[in-house]
C-alpha positions in Angstrom: 0.0 0.0 0.0 2.8 2.4 0.9 4.6 1.7 -2.4 1.4 2.3 -4.3 0.9 5.6 -2.5 4.5 6.6 -3.3 3.7 6.0 -7.0 0.8 8.5 -6.7 -2.0 5.9 -6.6 -4.4 6.3 -3.7 -4.7 2.9 -2.0 -8.2 3.3 -0.6 -11.7 3.9 -1.7 -12.3 6.9 -3.9 -14.1 9.9 -2.3 -17.3 11.3 -3.6 -16.8 12.7 -7.1 -14.5 9.8 -8.1 -14.9 6.1 -8.6 -12.5 3.1 -8.4 -11.9 1.5 -11.8 -11.3 -2.1 -10.9 -10.3 -3.1 -14.5 -7.2 -1.0 -14.5 -6.9 -0.4 -10.7 -7.1 3.4 -11.1 -9.3 6.2 -9.8 -11.3 8.2 -12.3 -13.8 11.1 -12.2 -17.4 10.2 -11.7 -19.2 12.8 -14.0 -22.4 13.2 -12.1 -21.0 13.1 -8.6 -18.1 15.4 -9.6 -20.6 18.1 -10.6 -22.2 17.8 -7.1 -18.9 18.1 -5.3 -17.9 21.1 -7.4 -21.3 22.7 -6.5 -20.5 22.1 -2.8 -17.2 23.9 -3.1 -18.6 26.8 -5.1 -21.5 27.3 -2.8 -19.5 27.1 0.4 -16.7 29.3 -0.9 -19.2 32.3 -1.2 -19.3 32.4 2.7 -23.1 32.6 2.6 -23.8 29.0 3.5 -23.1 27.4 6.9 -22.8 23.6 6.6 -26.4 23.0 7.8 -27.7 25.5 5.2 -25.3 24.1 2.5 -26.8 20.6 3.1 -30.3 21.9 2.4 -29.1 23.8 -0.6 -27.3 20.9 -2.2 -30.3 18.6 -1.6 -32.6 21.2 -3.2 -30.4 21.7 -6.2 -29.2 18.1 -6.9 -31.6 15.8 -4.9 -28.7 14.3 -3.1 -28.8 14.1 0.7 -25.3 14.5 2.3 -24.7 14.4 6.0 -23.3 17.6 7.5 -20.2 15.8 8.9 -19.5 14.4 5.4 -19.8 17.8 3.8 -17.0 18.9 6.2 -15.0 15.8 5.2 -15.4 16.7 1.5 -14.4 20.4 2.0 -11.3 19.5 3.9 -10.1 16.6 1.6 -7.0 17.6 -0.3 -7.6 14.7 -2.7 -9.7 17.1 -4.8 -6.6 19.2 -5.6 -4.2 16.3 -6.2 -3.0 15.3 -2.7 -3.9 12.6 -0.3 -2.8 11.4 3.1 -1.8 7.8 3.8 -0.4 6.4 7.1 0.3 9.9 8.4 2.2 11.1 5.3 1.0 13.4 2.4 1.5 12.2 -1.2 1.0 13.8 -4.6 -1.6 11.8 -6.5 -1.6 11.0 -10.2 -5.4 11.2 -10.5 -7.2 13.9 -12.5 -8.6 16.8 -10.5 -11.7 18.9 -11.1 -11.5 21.4 -8.2 -9.3 24.5 -8.9 -6.7 25.3 -6.3 -8.1 28.8 -5.7 -11.6 27.5 -5.2 -10.3 24.9 -2.7 -8.4 27.6 -0.9 -11.4 29.9 -0.8 -13.4 27.1 0.9 -10.6 26.6 3.4 -10.6 30.3 4.2 -14.3 30.3 4.9 -14.1 27.0 6.9 -11.4 28.5 9.2 -13.0 31.9 9.5 -10.6 33.9 7.4 -13.3 35.1 5.0 -16.3 35.9 7.2 -18.9 38.0 5.4 -19.3 41.5 6.7 -22.9 42.6 7.4 -24.2 46.1 7.6 -26.8 47.1 10.1 -29.0 48.1 7.1 -28.6 46.0 4.0 -29.1 47.6 0.6 -31.5 44.9 -0.5 -32.2 45.9 -4.2 -28.6 46.8 -5.1 -27.8 45.8 -8.7 -31.4 45.0 -9.6 -32.4 48.2 -11.3 -31.5 50.3 -14.3 -32.6 53.8 -15.2 -35.2 53.8 -17.9 -34.1 57.3 -19.1 -30.4 56.7 -19.8 -29.9 52.9 -19.0 -27.4 53.8 -16.3 -27.2 51.6 -13.2 -29.5 52.7 -10.3 -27.3 53.0 -7.2 -28.2 53.3 -3.6 -26.9 55.2 -0.6 -27.5 55.7 3.1 -28.9 59.0 4.5 -28.7 59.9 8.1 -27.2 56.5 8.8 -30.5 54.6 8.5 -32.5 55.6 5.4 -31.7 54.0 2.0 -32.3 56.0 -1.2 -32.0 54.8 -4.8 -31.0 57.1 -7.6 -29.5 57.0 -11.1 -25.7 56.8 -11.0 -25.6 59.7 -13.5 -22.8 58.2 -15.5 -24.2 59.8 -18.7 -24.9 63.2 -17.1 -27.9 64.7 -15.3 -30.9 62.5 -15.3 -34.7 62.9 -14.7 -35.0 59.9 -12.5 -36.0 61.0 -9.0 -34.7 59.5 -5.8 -36.7 56.7 -4.2 -36.9 55.5 -0.6 -36.2 51.8 -0.3 -39.8 51.3 0.9 -41.0 52.9 -2.4 -38.8 50.7 -4.5 -40.1 47.6 -2.6 -43.7 48.6 -3.2 -43.1 49.2 -6.9 -41.3 45.9 -7.4 -44.0 44.1 -5.5 -46.5 45.1 -8.1 -44.5 43.0 -10.7 -45.4 39.8 -8.9 -49.1 40.5 -9.2 -48.7 40.1 -12.9 -47.6 36.4 -12.7 -50.4 35.2 -10.6 -52.0 31.8 -11.7 -55.6 31.3 -10.8 -56.2 28.5 -8.2 -58.2 26.4 -10.6 -55.6 26.7 -13.4 -52.9 25.8 -10.8 -54.6 22.6 -10.0 -55.0 21.6 -13.6 -51.3 22.3 -14.4 -50.2 20.4 -11.3 -52.3 17.4 -12.5 -50.8 17.7 -15.9 -47.3 17.6 -14.4 -48.1 14.5 -12.3 -49.2 12.7 -15.5 -46.0 13.8 -17.1 -44.0 12.5 -14.1 -45.7 9.1 -14.4 -44.9 9.0 -18.1 -41.3 10.0 -17.6 -40.8 7.4 -14.9 -42.3 4.6 -17.1 -40.0 5.6 -20.0 -37.0 5.8 -17.7 -37.8 2.4 -16.3 -38.1 0.8 -19.8 -34.9 2.4 -20.9 -33.1 1.3 -17.7 -34.2 -2.3 -18.2 -32.9 -2.3 -21.8 -29.6 -0.8 -20.6 -29.3 -3.3 -17.8 -29.7 -6.2 -20.2 -27.1 -4.8 -22.5 -24.7 -4.2 -19.6 -25.1 -7.8 -18.5 -24.4 -9.0 -22.0 -21.3 -6.9 -22.3 -19.9 -8.1 -19.0 -20.7 -11.7 -20.0 -18.7 -11.2 -23.2 -15.8 -9.8 -21.1 -15.8 -12.8 -18.7 -16.1 -15.3 -21.5 -13.3 -13.7 -23.5 -11.0 -13.7 -20.4 -11.7 -17.4 -20.0 -10.9 -18.0 -23.7 -7.6 -16.1 -23.3 -6.6 -18.1 -20.3 -7.4 -21.3 -22.3 -5.4 -20.1 -25.2 -8.4 -20.0 -27.5 -7.8 -16.3 -28.5 -4.5 -14.4 -28.8 -3.5 -11.7 -26.2 -3.6 -8.7 -28.6 -7.1 -9.7 -29.8 -8.3 -10.0 -26.2 -6.9 -6.5 -25.3 -8.5 -4.8 -28.3 -11.9 -6.4 -27.5 -11.6 -5.6 -23.8 -10.9 -1.9 -24.6 -14.0 -1.8 -26.8 -16.2 -3.5 -24.1 -14.9 -1.3 -21.3 -15.8 1.8 -23.4 -19.2 0.5 -24.0 -19.6 -0.5 -20.3 -18.8 3.1 -19.2 -21.2 4.5 -21.7 -24.0 2.3 -20.4 -23.2 3.2 -16.8 -23.3 6.9 -17.6 -26.7 6.4 -19.4 -28.0 4.6 -16.3 -26.9 7.3 -14.0 -28.8 9.8 -16.1 -32.0 7.8 -15.8 -32.2 7.8 -12.0 -35.8 8.1 -11.0 -35.0 10.6 -8.2 -33.5 13.0 -10.7 -36.5 12.8 -13.0 -38.9 13.3 -10.1 -36.9 16.3 -8.8 -37.3 18.1 -12.2 -41.0 17.7 -12.0 -41.0 18.9 -8.3 -39.0 21.9 -9.4 -41.7 22.7 -12.0 -44.4 22.4 -9.3 -42.4 24.8 -7.1 -42.4 27.3 -10.0 -46.2 27.0 -10.3 -46.7 27.4 -6.6 -44.4 30.4 -6.5 -46.3 32.1 -9.3 -49.5 31.4 -7.5 -48.6 33.0 -4.2 -45.5 35.1 -5.0 -47.1 38.5 -4.1 -48.5 37.1 -0.8 -45.0 35.8 0.1 -43.5 39.1 -0.9 -45.5 41.4 1.3 -44.7 39.3 4.4 -40.9 39.4 3.9 -38.0 41.7 4.8 -36.5 43.8 2.0 -33.5 41.3 1.8 -35.9 38.4 1.4 -38.0 40.3 -1.1 -34.9 40.9 -3.2 -34.0 37.2 -3.1 -37.5 36.3 -4.3 -37.4 38.9 -7.1 -34.1 37.5 -8.4 -35.7 34.1 -8.8 -38.4 35.7 -11.1 -36.6 38.6 -12.9 -33.6 38.9 -15.2 -33.5 42.7 -14.9 -35.7 45.6 -14.3 -35.7 49.3 -15.4 -37.5 52.2 -13.6 -38.6 55.7 -14.4 -40.4 58.3 -12.3 -43.7 56.4 -12.5 -43.3 52.7 -13.4 -41.1 49.7 -13.5 -40.4 47.6 -16.6 -39.5 44.0 -15.8 -37.8 41.3 -17.9 -38.9 38.0 -16.5 -36.9 34.8 -16.3 -38.1 31.7 -18.1 -40.8 30.4 -17.6 -42.2 33.4 -15.7 -42.4 35.4 -18.9 -44.8 32.8 -20.4 -46.8 32.9 -17.2 -46.9 36.7 -17.4 -48.1 36.7 -21.0 -50.9 34.2 -20.2 -51.9 36.0 -17.1 -52.0 39.3 -19.0 -54.4 38.0 -21.6 -56.1 35.4 -19.3 -55.6 32.8 -22.1 -55.1 29.8 -19.9 -57.0 27.4 -22.2 -53.8 26.6 -24.1 -51.9 25.7 -20.9 -50.2 22.7 -22.5 -48.1 25.2 -24.5 -46.6 26.6 -21.3 -44.1 23.8 -21.1 -43.1 24.8 -17.5 -41.0 21.7 -17.0 -37.3 22.5 -16.9 -35.6 20.6 -19.8 -34.0 17.4 -18.8 -31.0 15.8 -20.3 -31.5 13.7 -23.4 -31.3 10.0 -22.7 -28.0 8.6 -23.7 -28.2 6.0 -26.5 -25.9 3.0 -26.6 -25.7 0.7 -29.5 -27.4 -2.5 -28.8 
């Protein structure tokens, strides 16, 4: 084991984001889990997510439940930047990495309290969300008398007609935007039922595809085992066996990746996300008026791409699919609800030659 470690090969079980390749006794990147680990580092490095909150966020975004203690293990594991410890000694690994050194260090800084976020007594909630409708300059914000927040045009292009607004005024104007994406209760029920039917269909299709892939995987592995026996018996030459094994290993990996993309939990999570979008549109304004300005800004960023403001009105640009909801709510044309296509697009099913 020590000799293996000195050669840069980790002697133990691969951490999350990697997998042990038993065929060539190496450690390789697991595409799906690596994306989750990278998201863990990116989220935590912002300094805005304690481990308990990070756990909830990762579960919400990926559907994967990770224990708080294991999140700490992941964030402190130098394996992700090419090093590992074995028997009390640190070695340089020869495995491929997918976490940048600066991202890893940023996470360590947060973990050890070297990058604690600084909070003001009064947060400027809507900073960066508004543009001036007169000259397209950024709307900036400033404190007055140490406690009042005012928003005004930055004036980058000269004197502007936009008046100053108190934060309470901006909050009220932006809240009106959310009234425009309201879905009637009866329509909400119909759309949710449609999503449930879609979920059942997706799950059935995924199950059928999974069964086909499992059968093909079993056949490939049977060929590999049989060919190995034939090689040992001298029925086939070594070079022929190596070529065939390389082809079969490639096909085996393709099938495993396709199976990973068909996980039922992932399919269900996409439908649940669509249901959350519908529910948010249905009660967005009600939620908004009960929240603090900082929470209101967070809600608005989920709905809006950007927003401009003049002396009287605000002009929002909605994110998908809220712009479709807005158009239907504006015209009250809910009869064509099938065209809304509120489901977030899922990955195409990988195809493997049978």
